[in-house]
C-alpha positions in Angstrom: 1.3 6.9 -48.7 3.1 9.2 -46.5 5.0 7.7 -43.6 3.9 8.5 -40.2 6.7 10.2 -38.3 6.7 10.6 -34.5 7.8 13.8 -33.2 10.3 13.9 -30.3 7.6 14.7 -27.8 5.4 11.9 -28.8 8.4 9.4 -28.6 9.1 10.8 -25.2 5.6 10.4 -24.2 5.5 6.8 -25.2 8.7 6.1 -23.5 7.5 7.7 -20.3 4.3 5.6 -20.3 6.2 2.4 -20.9 8.6 3.2 -18.0 5.7 4.0 -15.8 3.9 0.7 -16.6 7.2 -1.3 -15.8 7.5 0.5 -12.5 3.9 -0.3 -11.6 4.4 -3.9 -12.5 7.6 -4.1 -10.3 5.9 -2.6 -7.4 2.6 -4.5 -7.6 3.7 -7.2 -5.2 2.8 -7.9 -1.7 5.4 -7.3 1.1 7.7 -10.4 1.4 9.0 -11.8 4.7 12.0 -9.4 5.3 13.1 -6.9 7.9 11.4 -3.5 8.0 13.3 -0.4 6.9 12.4 1.2 10.1 10.8 0.0 13.4 7.2 -0.6 12.9 7.4 0.2 9.2 4.9 -1.3 6.7 7.5 -3.1 4.6 8.5 -6.1 6.9 9.0 -7.3 10.3 10.8 -5.5 13.4 11.4 -6.5 17.0 12.5 -5.2 20.4 13.8 -7.4 23.1 12.2 -6.4 26.4 13.6 -9.2 28.5 15.7 -12.2 27.9 12.4 -14.2 27.4 10.1 -11.4 26.1 10.0 -9.3 23.0 7.7 -6.9 21.1 7.4 -8.0 17.5 5.7 -6.2 14.5 5.1 -7.1 11.0 3.5 -4.4 8.5 2.6 -4.9 5.0 1.8 -2.8 2.0 -1.7 -2.5 0.5 -1.4 -5.7 -1.4 -0.6 -7.7 1.6 -3.7 -9.1 3.3 -4.5 -9.4 7.0 -4.0 -13.3 7.2 -0.5 -12.8 5.6 0.5 -10.1 8.1 -0.6 -12.3 11.1 1.2 -15.4 9.6 4.4 -13.5 9.2 4.3 -12.3 12.8 3.9 -15.7 14.1 6.8 -17.1 11.8 9.0 -14.3 13.2 8.1 -15.2 16.8 8.8 -18.8 16.1 12.2 -17.9 14.5 13.1 -15.7 17.4 12.2 -18.6 19.9 14.4 -21.1 18.2 17.3 -18.7 17.6 17.3 -17.8 21.4 17.1 -21.6 22.4 13.4 -21.7 23.5 10.8 -24.4 22.4 7.6 -22.3 22.7 6.1 -18.8 22.5 3.2 -17.2 24.0 1.4 -14.3 22.3 0.4 -11.6 24.7 -1.4 -8.2 24.1 -1.9 -9.2 20.4 -3.3 -6.5 18.0 -3.8 -5.9 14.3 -3.9 -2.2 13.1 -5.8 -1.2 10.0 -4.8 1.8 8.1 -7.1 3.0 5.4 -6.9 6.1 3.2 -8.5 7.3 -0.1 -6.0 7.8 -3.1 -6.8 10.0 -5.8 -4.6 9.7 -8.9 -5.0 11.2 -12.5 -4.2 9.4 -15.8 -0.7 9.5 -17.2 0.2 13.0 -19.0 -1.5 15.0 -16.3 -0.1 17.0 -13.4 -2.3 17.0 -10.3 -2.7 18.3 -6.8 -5.6 18.2 -4.4 -6.6 19.5 -0.9 -8.2 17.2 1.8 -11.6 18.1 0.5 -11.0 16.8 -3.1 -11.2 20.2 -4.5 -8.5 19.3 -6.9 -6.6 21.5 -9.5 -5.0 19.7 -12.4 -3.5 20.5 -15.8 -4.6 19.5 -19.3 -2.4 20.1 -22.3 -5.5 21.3 -24.3 -7.3 23.3 -21.6 -4.7 24.4 -19.2 -5.1 24.5 -15.4 -8.5 23.8 -13.8 -8.0 26.6 -11.3 -9.4 25.0 -8.0 -12.5 23.2 -8.8 -15.3 24.0 -8.5 -14.8 27.6 -9.0 -12.8 27.3 -12.1 -12.5 29.9 -14.8 -12.1 26.9 -17.3 -15.1 27.0 -19.3 -15.7 23.3 -19.3 -17.0 23.5 -15.8 -19.9 25.7 -16.9 -22.4 24.9 -19.6 -25.9 25.8 -20.5 -28.6 23.2 -19.8 -31.5 24.7 -21.8 -32.4 27.6 -19.5 -32.0 30.3 -22.1 -28.6 31.7 -21.1 -24.9 30.6 -21.1 -22.8 30.1 -18.1 -25.2 28.1 -16.0 -23.1 26.2 -13.2 -23.7 22.4 -13.2 -22.1 21.1 -9.9 -22.2 17.6 -11.2 -20.4 18.1 -14.5 -16.7 17.2 -14.5 -14.9 17.1 -18.0 -12.0 15.1 -16.5 -14.3 12.4 -14.8 -12.6 9.6 -16.5 -9.2 11.0 -16.0 -9.3 10.7 -12.2 -9.0 7.5 -10.4 -10.3 7.3 -6.8 -9.8 4.1 -4.7 -9.3 3.1 -1.1 -6.1 1.7 0.1 -5.9 -0.4 3.3 -2.6 -1.7 4.9 -2.2 -4.0 8.0 0.2 -4.2 10.7 0.2 -6.8 13.4 1.9 -6.4 16.8 2.2 -8.7 19.7 4.2 -9.0 22.9 5.8 -12.5 22.9 7.1 -14.5 25.9 9.3 -17.4 25.0 9.5 -20.6 27.1 10.3 -24.4 27.2 7.0 -25.8 28.3 5.7 -27.8 25.2 3.0 -29.5 27.1 1.3 -26.1 27.8 -2.5 -26.0 27.0 -2.7 -22.4 26.7 -4.3 -21.7 23.3 -1.9 -18.6 22.9 1.3 -20.7 23.4 2.8 -22.3 20.2 5.4 -24.9 19.5 8.1 -22.9 17.7 9.4 -25.7 15.4 5.9 -26.8 14.5 5.1 -23.2 13.4 8.2 -22.9 11.2 7.5 -26.2 9.6 3.7 -25.7 9.0 3.8 -22.0 7.9 7.0 -22.4 5.7 5.1 -23.0 2.5 3.1 -19.8 3.1 6.2 -17.5 3.6 7.3 -15.5 0.6 11.0 -14.3 0.9 12.4 -11.5 -1.1 13.9 -12.5 -4.7 17.6 -12.9 -4.7 19.0 -9.8 -6.4 22.6 -11.1 -6.7 
């Protein structure tokens, strides 16, 4: 029985698929509790001190970070700042959660792909070549006869690459609040929190970055 010999191109393709799978697995985690790479970024917290007892705090998460987590991380950062600055409480003012949603279209591995805002995409297939800007493609697969007695009938619902295209909605959340620090633990304001109690009660829900050392 002849041995199956993989060509260099097939070996390279398998390596690329394996590397892509590992990359996706590494990235498929919610945003941990960490400083953002830039002010207002969707990868952690950021803050701006306005006065000695007032600051604006933001926490943004990636598409795997749900709204509750984003809000809890904002509260945790506010409590941390209060304790760090010698205060006992913090009050949330002008609190807001921003929801950012977009549609993501991606092809299967092994295809190169581009699209315009109206999803008239053009992509490459190793057996068929470029689709030449759907739906006015010169690629024969977009045109087929449906029994009308002639060839070349255009079917607007036919897409030979339907299973190769993944369309999904991605949502990211970013919580922002203006925070006033204080020392009145007896305050009955529902937006005023005891900083140390917040740190204690939310500690089990906080996910920190893994130690890379």
